[in-house]
LUMKOLLUM-903655 format. One line per field, with one value per residue (C-alpha): residue number from 0; residue in three letters; x, y, z. Coordinates in Angstrom, 2 decimals, padded with zeros to 5 digits. Example, Ala and Ser with C-alpha at 12.3 -4.5 7.8 and 13.67 -1.06 7.14 Angstrom:
<rs>
pos	[0,1]
code	[ALA,SER]
x	[012.30,013.67]
y	[-004.50,-001.06]
z	[007.80,007.14]
</rs>
This chain:
<rs>
pos	[0,1,2,3,4,5,6,7,8,9,10,11,12,13,14,15,16,17,18,19,20,21,22,23,24,25,26,27,28,29,30,31,32,33,34,35,36,37,38,39,40,41,42,43,44,45,46,47,48,49,50,51,52,53,54,55,56,57,58,59,60,61,62,63,64,65,66,67,68,69,70,71,72,73,74,75,76,77,78,79,80,81,82,83,84,85,86,87,88,89,90,91,92,93,94,95,96,97,98,99,100,101,102,103,104,105,106,107,108,109,110,111,112,113,114,115,116,117,118,119,120,121,122,123,124,125,126,127,128,129,130,131,132,133,134,135,136,137,138,139,140,141,142,143,144,145,146,147,148,149,150,151,152,153,154,155,156,157,158,159,160,161,162,163,164,165,166,167,168,169,170,171,172,173,174,175,176,177,178,179,180,181,182,183,184,185,186,187,188,189,190,191,192,193,194,195,196,197,198,199,200,201,202,203,204,205,206,207,208,209,210,211,212,213,214,215,216,217,218,219,220,221,222,223,224,225,226,227,228,229,230,231,232,233,234,235,236,237,238,239,240,241,242,243,244,245,246,247,248,249,250,251,252,253,254,255,256,257,258,259,260,261,262,263,264,265,266,267,268,269,270,271,272,273,274,275,276,277,278,279,280,281,282,283,284,285,286,287,288,289,290,291,292,293,294,295,296,297,298,299,300,301,302,303,304,305,306,307,308,309,310,311,312,313,314,315,316,317,318,319,320,321,322,323,324,325,326,327,328,329,330,331,332,333,334,335,336,337,338,339,340,341,342,343,344,345,346,347,348,349,350,351,352,353,354,355,356,357,358,359,360,361,362,363,364,365,366,367,368,369,370,371,372,373,374,375,376,377,378,379,380,381,382,383,384,385,386,387,388,389,390,391,392,393,394,395,396,397,398,399,400,401,402,403,404,405,406,407,408,409,410,411,412,413,414,415,416,417,418,419,420,421,422,423,424,425,426,427,428,429,430,431,432,433,434,435,436,437,438,439,440,441,442,443,444,445,446,447,448,449,450,451,452,453,454,455,456,457,458,459,460,461,462,463,464,465,466,467,468,469,470,471,472,473,474,475,476,477,478,479,480,481,482,483,484,485,486,487,488,489,490,491,492,493,494,495,496,497,498,499,500,501,502,503,504,505,506,507,508,509,510,511,512,513,514,515,516,517,518,519,520,521,522,523,524,525,526,527,528,529,530,531,532,533,534,535,536,537,538,539,540,541,542,543,544,545,546,547,548,549,550,551,552,553,554,555,556,557,558,559,560,561,562,563,564,565,566,567,568,569,570,571,572,573,574,575,576,577,578,579,580,581,582,583,584,585,586,587,588,589,590,591,592,593,594,595,596,597,598,599,600,601,602,603,604,605,606,607,608,609,610,611,612,613,614,615,616,617,618,619,620,621]
code	[MET,GLY,SER,CYS,ASN,SER,VAL,GLU,ASP,HIS,SER,ALA,PRO,GLY,ALA,VAL,LYS,LEU,THR,THR,SER,GLY,SER,HIS,LEU,GLU,LEU,ASP,ILE,LEU,ALA,ALA,GLN,PRO,ARG,ARG,SER,SER,GLU,ASP,THR,PRO,PRO,GLN,ILE,ALA,LEU,ASP,ALA,MET,PRO,LEU,PRO,VAL,GLY,ASP,GLN,GLU,ALA,THR,PRO,THR,PHE,ASN,LEU,ALA,SER,ALA,LEU,ALA,LYS,ASN,SER,GLN,GLY,GLY,SER,PRO,SER,LYS,ALA,LYS,LEU,LEU,MET,ALA,GLY,GLU,LEU,CYS,ASN,ALA,ALA,ILE,GLU,GLY,ASP,ILE,ALA,GLU,LEU,GLN,SER,LEU,LEU,GLU,ALA,GLY,TYR,ASP,VAL,ASN,ALA,GLY,ASP,TYR,ASP,ARG,ARG,THR,ALA,ILE,HIS,ILE,ALA,ALA,ALA,GLU,GLY,ARG,ASP,GLU,VAL,VAL,ALA,PHE,LEU,LEU,SER,ARG,LYS,ALA,ASP,MET,THR,VAL,VAL,ASP,ARG,TRP,GLY,HIS,THR,PRO,LEU,ASP,GLU,ALA,LEU,ARG,ALA,GLY,HIS,SER,LYS,VAL,ALA,ALA,LEU,LEU,LYS,PRO,ALA,ASP,ALA,LYS,THR,ALA,GLU,ILE,THR,SER,GLY,ASN,PHE,GLU,ARG,GLN,THR,SER,ASP,MET,GLU,THR,ALA,ALA,MET,LEU,CYS,ALA,ALA,ALA,ALA,THR,GLY,TRP,LEU,PRO,GLN,ILE,GLU,LYS,LEU,LEU,LYS,SER,GLY,ALA,ASP,PRO,SER,ALA,ALA,ASP,TYR,ASP,GLY,ARG,THR,ALA,LEU,HIS,ILE,ALA,ALA,ALA,ARG,GLY,HIS,ALA,GLU,VAL,VAL,SER,MET,LEU,LEU,ARG,ALA,LYS,ALA,ASN,PRO,THR,ALA,HIS,ASP,SER,PHE,GLY,LYS,THR,PRO,VAL,ASP,GLU,ALA,PHE,GLN,HIS,ASN,ASP,ALA,ALA,VAL,ILE,ARG,ALA,LEU,GLY,ALA,ALA,GLY,THR,ASN,ILE,LEU,ASP,GLU,ALA,ALA,GLY,GLN,LYS,ASN,THR,ASP,PHE,GLU,ALA,LEU,LYS,THR,MET,ALA,ALA,SER,GLU,HIS,TRP,SER,ILE,VAL,ALA,SER,GLU,VAL,GLN,PHE,GLY,LYS,CYS,LEU,SER,THR,THR,ILE,LYS,SER,ALA,VAL,TYR,LEU,ALA,THR,TRP,ARG,GLY,LEU,LYS,VAL,VAL,ALA,LYS,THR,VAL,LYS,ASP,VAL,ARG,ALA,SER,GLY,LEU,ASN,PRO,ARG,ARG,ALA,GLN,GLU,ALA,SER,ASP,SER,THR,VAL,ARG,ILE,ALA,ARG,ASP,GLU,LEU,LEU,HIS,GLU,ILE,ARG,THR,LEU,SER,THR,LEU,ARG,HIS,PRO,ASP,LEU,VAL,LEU,PHE,LEU,GLY,ALA,SER,LEU,ASP,THR,GLU,THR,CYS,PHE,PHE,LEU,THR,GLU,TYR,MET,GLU,GLY,GLY,ASP,VAL,GLU,THR,TYR,MET,ARG,SER,ASN,ARG,ILE,LYS,ALA,ASN,ASN,LYS,GLU,PHE,LYS,PRO,PRO,TYR,ASN,VAL,ALA,LEU,SER,TRP,PHE,LEU,SER,THR,ALA,ARG,ALA,LEU,ALA,PHE,LEU,HIS,GLY,CYS,ALA,ARG,PRO,ILE,ILE,HIS,ARG,ASP,LEU,LYS,PRO,LEU,ASN,LEU,LEU,LEU,THR,LYS,GLY,LEU,ASP,LEU,LYS,VAL,THR,ASP,PHE,GLY,LEU,SER,LYS,ILE,MET,ARG,PRO,LYS,LEU,LEU,ASP,LEU,SER,GLY,ARG,ASP,THR,SER,PRO,ALA,PRO,MET,MET,SER,GLY,GLY,VAL,GLY,THR,TYR,ARG,TYR,MET,ALA,PRO,GLU,VAL,VAL,ARG,TYR,GLU,GLN,TYR,THR,ASP,LYS,ILE,ASP,ILE,PHE,ALA,PHE,ALA,LEU,ILE,MET,TYR,TYR,ILE,VAL,ALA,GLY,LYS,MET,PRO,PHE,PHE,ASP,PHE,CYS,GLY,GLU,ASP,PRO,GLU,LYS,VAL,LEU,ARG,ALA,TYR,LEU,LYS,GLY,GLN,GLU,PRO,ARG,PRO,SER,LEU,SER,SER,SER,TYR,GLY,THR,PRO,GLU,LEU,ARG,SER,LEU,MET,GLN,ASP,ALA,TRP,ALA,VAL,LYS,ALA,GLU,ASP,ARG,PRO,SER,ALA,GLN,GLU,CYS,VAL,ASP,ARG,LEU,GLN,GLN,LEU,PRO,ALA,GLY,LYS,PRO,SER,ARG,MET,PHE,GLY,LEU,PHE]
x	[000.00,001.15,001.89,000.23,002.23,001.19,003.94,003.33,005.78,006.32,008.56,005.51,002.46,-000.51,001.43,000.47,002.19,000.28,002.26,000.45,001.63,004.34,002.01,002.46,-000.09,000.84,-001.68,-000.54,-003.10,-002.40,-002.57,-004.29,-007.36,-008.73,-011.51,-015.03,-018.04,-020.52,-022.97,-020.58,-019.76,-022.28,-022.70,-020.39,-022.21,-021.14,-021.53,-023.34,-026.06,-027.16,-028.89,-030.55,-028.68,-028.34,-024.57,-022.56,-023.89,-021.73,-022.57,-021.43,-021.93,-019.33,-017.05,-014.38,-011.03,-009.39,-012.33,-012.75,-009.09,-009.18,-012.27,-010.85,-007.48,-009.08,-009.64,-010.49,-009.77,-007.61,-003.92,-002.14,-000.44,-003.80,-005.18,-002.24,-002.58,-006.29,-005.62,-003.15,-005.27,-008.41,-006.53,-005.34,-008.87,-010.53,-007.99,-008.47,-004.73,-004.51,-000.71,-000.38,-002.80,-000.82,002.41,000.94,-000.50,002.76,004.47,002.28,-000.65,-003.87,-006.48,-009.25,-007.67,-010.32,-009.98,-011.37,-014.89,-014.11,-014.33,-012.04,-010.63,-013.44,-016.04,-014.44,-014.03,-017.69,-018.96,-016.92,-018.00,-014.46,-015.45,-011.89,-010.58,-013.36,-012.55,-008.84,-009.54,-011.86,-009.09,-006.87,-009.39,-011.10,-014.11,-017.30,-019.40,-017.44,-019.54,-018.46,-019.49,-022.92,-023.61,-023.02,-021.43,-019.60,-022.73,-024.85,-022.48,-022.68,-026.47,-026.86,-024.75,-026.39,-023.23,-024.81,-021.56,-019.98,-023.16,-023.05,-019.46,-020.42,-023.63,-023.56,-023.76,-027.19,-028.67,-031.66,-031.65,-034.57,-032.74,-029.68,-031.46,-033.68,-033.37,-030.17,-030.46,-033.85,-032.96,-029.63,-029.88,-031.99,-034.49,-032.33,-029.31,-031.45,-032.84,-029.34,-028.17,-031.33,-031.29,-027.63,-028.31,-031.49,-029.61,-027.29,-029.80,-027.83,-030.40,-028.30,-027.55,-031.21,-032.22,-029.69,-030.91,-034.56,-033.80,-031.98,-035.19,-034.74,-037.94,-038.54,-040.30,-037.55,-037.02,-033.89,-033.54,-035.54,-038.29,-037.16,-037.35,-035.53,-038.70,-038.46,-034.86,-035.45,-038.46,-036.48,-033.45,-035.47,-034.61,-037.81,-036.48,-035.64,-039.11,-040.69,-038.53,-039.38,-043.09,-043.06,-041.57,-044.57,-042.78,-045.25,-045.77,-047.76,-045.17,-044.51,-040.99,-040.13,-040.87,-044.37,-043.50,-044.40,-042.57,-045.45,-044.80,-041.14,-042.14,-044.53,-042.06,-039.34,-041.93,-040.14,-042.47,-040.85,-041.10,-044.71,-045.59,-043.86,-045.88,-049.09,-048.41,-048.28,-051.93,-054.73,-055.34,-052.02,-051.15,-054.51,-054.67,-051.20,-051.89,-055.31,-054.02,-051.28,-053.69,-055.83,-053.09,-053.13,-049.62,-048.09,-049.88,-048.53,-045.02,-045.49,-046.90,-043.79,-041.26,-042.97,-043.55,-047.31,-048.30,-050.40,-050.75,-054.46,-054.22,-053.09,-056.43,-059.53,-062.76,-065.48,-068.88,-069.84,-069.93,-071.47,-072.09,-072.66,-073.65,-069.97,-068.07,-068.28,-066.49,-065.71,-064.35,-061.25,-058.22,-054.67,-051.76,-053.77,-054.82,-058.45,-058.67,-061.14,-061.06,-062.62,-063.27,-065.45,-068.99,-069.99,-073.14,-073.54,-074.43,-076.98,-080.13,-080.16,-081.62,-079.03,-079.34,-078.90,-076.11,-074.22,-074.77,-073.42,-070.41,-069.64,-070.10,-070.54,-067.89,-065.36,-066.00,-065.91,-062.61,-061.04,-062.22,-060.79,-057.41,-057.40,-058.18,-055.41,-052.83,-053.97,-054.00,-050.59,-049.04,-050.75,-049.71,-051.45,-052.93,-056.32,-056.58,-057.54,-054.29,-053.70,-052.07,-051.64,-053.44,-053.76,-053.46,-052.47,-055.92,-058.99,-060.66,-058.52,-058.90,-057.09,-056.80,-057.10,-057.09,-060.30,-062.21,-064.28,-066.54,-068.10,-068.96,-070.30,-073.67,-074.36,-073.15,-075.49,-078.45,-078.00,-077.72,-080.81,-082.72,-081.39,-082.46,-085.86,-085.37,-085.36,-082.20,-078.98,-076.01,-072.70,-070.84,-069.12,-065.59,-066.29,-067.80,-064.91,-062.36,-064.24,-064.20,-060.49,-059.64,-061.60,-060.11,-056.57,-057.09,-058.28,-055.39,-053.00,-054.68,-055.00,-051.43,-049.75,-047.24,-049.98,-053.11,-055.86,-059.56,-061.62,-064.85,-067.06,-066.74,-069.76,-070.53,-070.43,-066.80,-065.77,-064.85,-064.45,-062.16,-063.47,-062.48,-064.38,-061.32,-062.19,-060.38,-061.26,-061.67,-062.89,-060.78,-062.50,-063.71,-060.74,-058.97,-055.18,-054.37,-051.32,-048.73,-049.42,-047.22,-046.80,-045.47,-043.48,-046.68,-047.79,-050.55,-051.18,-050.45,-051.07,-053.66,-057.12,-057.34,-060.09,-062.79,-065.79,-069.11,-071.83,-069.31,-070.08,-073.11,-076.10,-076.75,-073.11,-072.33,-071.19,-073.29,-070.40,-070.06,-073.77,-073.59,-070.54,-068.49,-064.74,-064.07,-061.24,-060.54,-063.11,-065.81,-064.44,-064.77,-068.41,-069.05,-067.18,-069.56,-072.58,-071.00,-070.50,-074.17,-075.21,-073.30,-074.27,-077.92,-078.37,-080.18,-079.43,-078.54,-081.38,-083.90,-086.21,-085.85,-086.13,-086.87,-085.73,-085.36,-081.86,-082.42,-084.64,-081.51,-079.71,-082.60,-082.46,-078.72,-079.34,-081.87,-079.23,-080.64,-078.40,-080.30,-078.50,-079.49,-081.00,-078.82,-080.63,-078.91,-078.99,-076.77,-073.28,-071.38,-071.32,-067.78,-068.87,-071.89,-069.68,-067.24,-070.09,-071.47,-068.04,-067.34,-070.55,-070.20,-071.70,-068.38,-065.77,-062.98,-064.71,-064.58,-061.67,-058.92,-058.69,-055.72,-057.68,-060.46,-057.91,-056.57,-060.02,-061.09,-057.92,-058.73,-061.99,-062.02,-061.80,-064.33,-068.09,-069.98,-073.28,-076.35,-074.62,-075.68,-079.25,-078.97,-075.45]
y	[000.00,003.53,005.95,009.33,012.11,015.73,018.27,021.87,024.31,027.24,029.09,030.24,031.18,028.97,026.56,022.90,019.92,016.64,013.58,010.33,007.34,009.41,012.14,015.69,018.47,021.90,024.60,028.18,030.13,033.76,034.53,037.89,038.36,041.60,043.09,042.65,044.83,043.98,042.93,040.27,038.89,036.87,037.72,035.76,033.44,030.69,027.15,025.98,028.56,026.56,023.40,022.57,020.49,023.25,023.70,025.86,025.81,026.32,027.76,024.48,020.86,019.34,016.67,014.15,015.35,011.94,010.32,013.32,013.27,009.53,009.78,012.57,010.87,008.26,008.53,011.93,013.83,017.01,016.44,016.63,019.84,021.46,020.40,021.96,025.14,025.34,024.77,027.64,029.99,029.23,029.79,033.18,034.04,033.18,035.39,038.26,038.27,039.89,040.19,036.43,035.77,038.02,036.28,032.83,033.81,035.40,032.16,030.36,029.17,028.62,031.15,028.62,025.65,023.71,021.74,018.26,019.77,021.73,024.97,027.75,030.80,032.95,030.57,031.05,034.82,035.18,033.04,035.10,038.47,039.47,041.94,043.27,039.73,038.94,042.07,041.14,037.57,038.77,041.08,037.99,036.16,034.07,032.22,033.56,030.77,027.84,025.39,023.28,019.69,020.89,022.97,026.32,029.26,032.08,034.21,031.57,031.66,035.45,035.48,032.66,034.48,037.83,039.61,042.17,043.94,040.69,039.69,042.98,042.25,038.77,039.84,039.14,042.36,041.55,040.12,041.68,042.46,040.13,037.24,037.92,038.27,035.25,033.23,031.25,031.23,029.56,027.20,025.98,026.28,023.60,024.36,022.29,024.53,027.65,026.33,025.54,029.10,030.67,028.38,029.12,032.85,032.47,030.48,033.41,036.20,037.40,039.82,041.32,037.87,036.81,040.05,039.41,035.86,036.92,039.71,037.17,035.14,032.60,030.89,031.97,028.64,026.44,023.38,021.41,017.61,017.56,019.74,022.66,026.16,029.34,030.33,027.14,027.97,031.66,030.86,028.22,030.48,033.49,035.81,037.88,040.31,037.43,035.97,039.30,039.59,036.07,036.53,039.76,037.66,035.30,032.43,029.72,029.70,026.42,024.35,021.00,019.63,015.92,015.91,017.30,020.74,024.14,027.43,028.33,025.15,026.13,029.57,028.07,025.40,027.96,030.43,033.45,036.42,038.53,035.71,034.94,038.62,038.73,035.75,037.23,040.57,038.86,037.89,038.08,034.34,032.91,031.43,029.68,028.49,026.97,025.13,023.96,022.78,020.79,018.99,017.75,017.25,013.49,013.08,015.30,013.26,010.00,011.44,012.41,008.99,007.31,009.73,009.87,006.08,005.96,004.38,001.22,-001.59,-002.03,-005.83,-006.04,-004.66,-006.83,-004.81,-005.99,-004.58,-000.95,000.96,004.21,006.30,009.95,011.54,011.56,008.89,005.38,003.91,000.19,-002.20,-003.75,-005.91,-004.91,-007.24,-008.94,-005.67,-004.59,-001.08,001.40,002.27,005.44,005.94,007.90,006.61,005.29,007.39,006.07,002.66,004.03,003.58,007.02,007.34,007.68,011.45,012.05,009.46,011.43,014.64,012.90,011.71,015.22,017.01,014.99,012.40,015.07,017.06,013.89,012.84,016.24,016.13,012.64,013.66,016.76,014.63,012.17,014.92,016.63,013.43,012.39,015.43,015.03,012.98,013.50,011.06,012.81,012.40,009.14,007.57,007.74,004.52,005.23,005.45,003.61,005.87,003.35,002.05,003.71,003.72,005.67,005.02,005.60,003.62,004.71,002.85,001.04,002.76,-000.05,002.20,003.94,007.65,009.76,010.41,006.71,005.92,008.51,007.38,003.67,004.29,006.51,003.60,001.16,003.47,004.05,007.74,010.77,012.03,010.21,011.72,009.89,009.78,013.01,011.62,010.25,013.53,015.56,013.29,013.73,017.51,017.51,015.21,017.38,020.61,019.18,018.06,021.55,023.18,021.01,021.75,025.48,025.67,024.06,026.15,026.26,026.26,023.82,024.60,021.41,023.10,020.04,019.32,017.33,014.20,011.96,012.97,012.13,008.43,006.19,003.33,000.24,001.94,005.14,007.27,009.91,010.90,013.44,012.34,013.44,016.22,016.27,019.86,021.10,024.32,024.60,028.21,030.35,030.84,033.88,036.87,038.77,042.31,043.64,044.19,040.60,041.56,039.17,041.11,038.27,039.05,037.56,034.11,032.83,031.19,029.22,030.00,027.47,024.73,022.15,020.57,022.85,022.24,022.92,025.68,029.06,032.11,033.77,030.69,030.70,034.40,033.87,036.26,036.08,033.59,032.04,028.94,030.26,028.49,025.21,026.64,027.49,023.88,022.58,024.52,022.91,019.44,020.08,021.05,017.88,015.73,017.49,018.05,014.66,016.13,017.83,021.53,023.86,021.00,023.21,025.96,024.03,020.39,018.19,021.14,022.68,024.96,027.06,028.01,028.97,031.17,032.92,033.58,035.03,037.42,038.67,036.76,034.89,031.93,029.74,026.62,027.30,026.21,024.59,024.48,020.68,020.80,020.27,022.27,026.07,025.98,023.94,026.17,029.24,027.74,026.89,030.44,031.92,029.48,030.32,034.08,036.23,037.88,035.35,037.33,036.96,033.16,031.48,029.79,026.00,026.13,028.34,025.73,023.04,025.11,025.77,022.13,020.89,023.01,021.09,018.25,014.78,013.37,013.27,016.32,015.66,015.18,016.48,014.04,012.81,009.02,008.88]
z	[000.00,-000.71,002.07,002.60,004.21,004.84,005.37,006.39,004.78,007.19,004.71,002.78,004.87,004.06,001.79,002.20,000.52,000.18,-001.01,-001.79,-003.78,-005.41,-006.76,-005.54,-005.12,-003.80,-002.88,-002.10,-000.07,000.87,004.56,004.04,001.82,000.39,002.53,001.31,001.89,004.62,001.93,000.65,004.10,006.10,009.80,012.09,014.45,016.84,015.50,018.62,017.97,014.89,016.15,012.85,010.25,007.70,007.63,005.27,001.73,-001.34,-004.74,-006.35,-005.26,-002.95,-004.32,-003.38,-004.66,-004.97,-006.81,-009.11,-010.09,-010.60,-012.79,-014.95,-015.32,-017.58,-021.34,-022.76,-019.51,-019.30,-019.05,-015.71,-016.85,-017.64,-014.27,-012.46,-014.54,-013.72,-010.02,-009.76,-011.90,-009.85,-006.59,-007.81,-009.03,-005.72,-003.91,-006.36,-007.06,-010.50,-010.30,-009.80,-012.67,-014.96,-013.97,-014.64,-018.01,-019.09,-018.15,-020.71,-018.65,-020.64,-019.43,-020.26,-018.49,-016.59,-013.37,-012.68,-012.73,-015.91,-013.95,-015.13,-013.41,-014.78,-013.27,-009.86,-010.18,-011.26,-008.36,-005.89,-007.30,-008.34,-011.04,-011.53,-011.96,-014.44,-016.44,-016.48,-017.60,-020.35,-021.57,-021.82,-024.01,-021.33,-022.75,-021.12,-022.67,-021.24,-019.18,-016.22,-015.53,-014.28,-017.38,-015.67,-017.42,-015.58,-016.10,-014.36,-011.38,-011.15,-011.37,-008.88,-006.30,-007.04,-008.33,-010.67,-011.60,-012.73,-014.59,-016.51,-017.62,-018.80,-020.54,-024.29,-026.30,-027.72,-024.50,-022.76,-019.06,-018.33,-019.94,-017.83,-014.51,-014.84,-018.01,-017.61,-013.83,-013.80,-016.62,-015.36,-011.59,-009.91,-007.18,-004.83,-005.44,-005.07,-001.79,-000.52,-001.10,000.33,003.37,004.05,003.97,006.05,008.69,009.37,008.77,005.73,004.30,001.44,000.05,000.21,-001.52,-004.31,-004.83,-004.94,-007.43,-009.59,-009.87,-007.08,-005.98,-002.33,-001.68,-003.16,-000.93,-000.12,000.03,003.30,001.89,004.05,002.67,003.65,005.54,007.63,008.52,009.24,011.47,013.37,013.84,014.99,012.06,011.92,009.27,006.97,007.56,006.57,003.43,002.29,002.96,000.92,-001.88,-001.53,000.24,001.27,005.09,004.93,003.01,004.72,004.99,005.08,008.82,008.35,009.72,008.30,008.90,011.22,013.21,013.55,014.84,017.38,018.48,019.21,020.55,019.08,019.52,016.77,014.21,015.14,014.78,011.39,010.23,011.60,009.92,006.52,006.73,009.24,009.36,008.24,011.64,012.05,008.45,008.59,011.84,010.69,007.32,009.00,011.31,008.41,005.79,005.23,003.80,006.49,009.15,007.70,007.82,011.46,012.34,010.94,012.42,015.84,015.95,016.47,013.16,013.57,011.01,010.28,009.95,013.59,014.82,015.18,015.44,017.80,018.68,018.07,021.36,020.12,017.02,016.20,012.91,011.88,013.82,015.19,018.20,018.42,020.98,019.41,020.11,019.23,019.96,022.68,024.32,024.62,023.09,021.61,017.90,016.53,012.82,010.42,010.29,006.87,006.44,002.91,004.36,006.82,004.79,003.18,-000.29,-003.13,-003.43,000.29,000.41,-002.22,-000.26,002.82,000.84,-000.34,002.97,006.16,005.33,004.36,007.54,009.64,008.06,008.73,012.35,012.76,011.33,013.54,016.59,015.71,015.42,018.62,020.67,019.35,021.05,024.45,027.47,030.81,033.39,033.23,029.43,027.72,026.46,022.68,021.41,017.70,014.37,011.08,008.04,005.36,004.41,002.95,006.38,008.87,012.58,015.84,019.05,022.66,025.96,026.86,029.67,031.14,033.24,030.21,030.17,033.03,031.42,030.86,034.37,035.86,033.77,034.47,038.21,038.08,036.50,039.07,041.91,040.26,040.91,038.60,040.26,041.02,042.84,043.21,046.55,047.53,047.32,043.82,042.63,044.03,042.32,039.02,039.38,040.16,037.24,034.81,036.14,036.01,032.43,031.47,033.32,031.31,027.97,028.58,029.86,026.83,024.86,022.27,024.45,023.50,023.94,024.13,022.89,023.49,027.18,028.39,030.48,027.37,026.85,030.41,030.57,033.62,034.51,036.28,039.54,038.55,037.86,035.26,032.05,029.36,025.74,022.26,020.73,017.34,017.85,019.86,018.90,019.07,019.83,019.16,021.89,024.02,023.18,026.43,026.66,029.62,031.60,031.04,028.62,025.72,022.51,020.03,017.32,017.81,016.18,013.91,016.03,014.78,016.41,017.14,018.01,020.69,022.33,022.82,026.51,027.48,024.99,026.35,025.36,023.48,021.25,020.47,019.55,017.31,019.44,019.99,022.77,024.79,026.85,029.34,027.31,028.71,032.22,031.52,030.39,033.44,035.72,034.03,034.36,038.08,038.32,036.48,038.95,042.22,041.17,039.55,036.54,033.25,033.46,032.33,032.60,034.67,032.02,028.76,029.55,026.65,024.24,024.71,021.70,023.96,025.93,022.71,021.63,025.00,024.55,021.10,022.59,025.04,027.99,030.43,031.91,034.43,036.38,039.80,042.71,045.62,048.99,048.65,045.56,046.86,049.44,049.65,048.23,045.21,044.58,044.79,042.27,039.88,040.03,039.37,036.52,034.62,035.09,032.32,031.47,030.38,032.01,035.39,035.23,037.05,035.08,035.05,037.41,039.81,039.74,040.62,043.52,044.94,044.65,046.32,049.36,049.94,052.47,050.98,053.45,052.98,054.32,056.05,053.81,050.72,048.03,048.40,048.42,049.83]
</rs>
């Protein structure tokens, strides 16, 4: 085997000699380089401040020197002498050393000698923006039309790097400006290369370079090999000015990378207030639209399922009896790898006995809405882990019928539990033991405190007894996130005031009997609508009957009509309904003004102060 020795020559600063198998390559690099303007020099940043795998990007693809030389040394390749000529000329060109170039050319070097990638000195000078070097080389008959191994001319290099002065020197006499600034660039530079240059500049916040690239015709939404765009990188690195520049150039804020993330996701994940404001300023609803699109984007969800390891093979799941159905979904008892689980999927309304015309209408509307809600629920559940939430096990997205699995809650839901015990007791009202009721209240309040306290707060929007499930031992967990709303992070100013723009909110969402007045009236609302529903659930449990039953009986729409008229009906609180502390909490939680209602964490704190024992004569039968 041949030996490889590297010797550093200290007699000439920067000179390096590499000897291998008898061949000799010498590179002379000047210690001092000419100063460049601030526009040509990217900002200096510490390497450990760049956690994302972007790295330094080059104007040309990277290569292996040894393999390239070996490949070009075979038939039809440039001679060794030409390669050495090209190497020295290119080194002088990259340094801007006109005196050295002149000396080499006068010594007989070929001005058009190409290296192993067929790149000449004028390619290098154009890529580096050395306009004086380009002018000198042109005066010595350098070929401005020569192409390298990737088909790039010196003009392409200048345009790609945004060097307008160099591009003007290389412009053919009969060429039009539009052809120079976009034609060759778009034709010969791939989107991948464009993305690499934009991403590299975005990673360091190099605004002048990004501006040059955009003016040269670069696609602001060009994606690299991982599907990441410059907007992804700028949002992740916290470069708000770069984000604004790219958005003005019409960069796509909802583009998904190979990991299923959008630039908006990056901004939310890093919780950079300036970047989030920049994104919000580009469009009133851009933040909500991006998040909503992601949660129902099927391909993005499949990518996340694979990368986050919650994808389930459909053939491993055996469906059993149907536990419940709604107009849009069906819930089944199932078995997965020997474990009893619950599977939720879209209800096939087309097989429900509808006539053909109505079945088609259902296919076009209800099924689509149900599918979007299911995908949204899958994505939401996949991000949540809390002991008071029903455990998400995974989802199957590889078959025509999508479904997800959760743990099996053997005790059923609270409403069914209350109704069945009312039938057993042969009484119109049923009230569970105090310690059971208190544990249910605490579990629900803790679940809400967790959801509302997430980096991106989550509003449940359909809190009701049917969505509170019980274990065999009557422990309670919250479920059903099909209508949940994932909010933006709160942007707090120095005084602690939330300055984030108001999000898009859908009115009329939820179950009539537990719907807050502001939702019915299509007003702007917050997580306090969950607190309102929580108060009515507490009433249902301590009173043993449906809230508003005395006001509307079996017709909850009567309550909605009262809200729309500006009225504020509330259930009447008898002194036999719970303890004074519980009644006080209920009254505060269903306050008319949302801002007067306690937060979920405040509800937890107040409930934890109550005694765990059973107060005298609190709950009718118990």
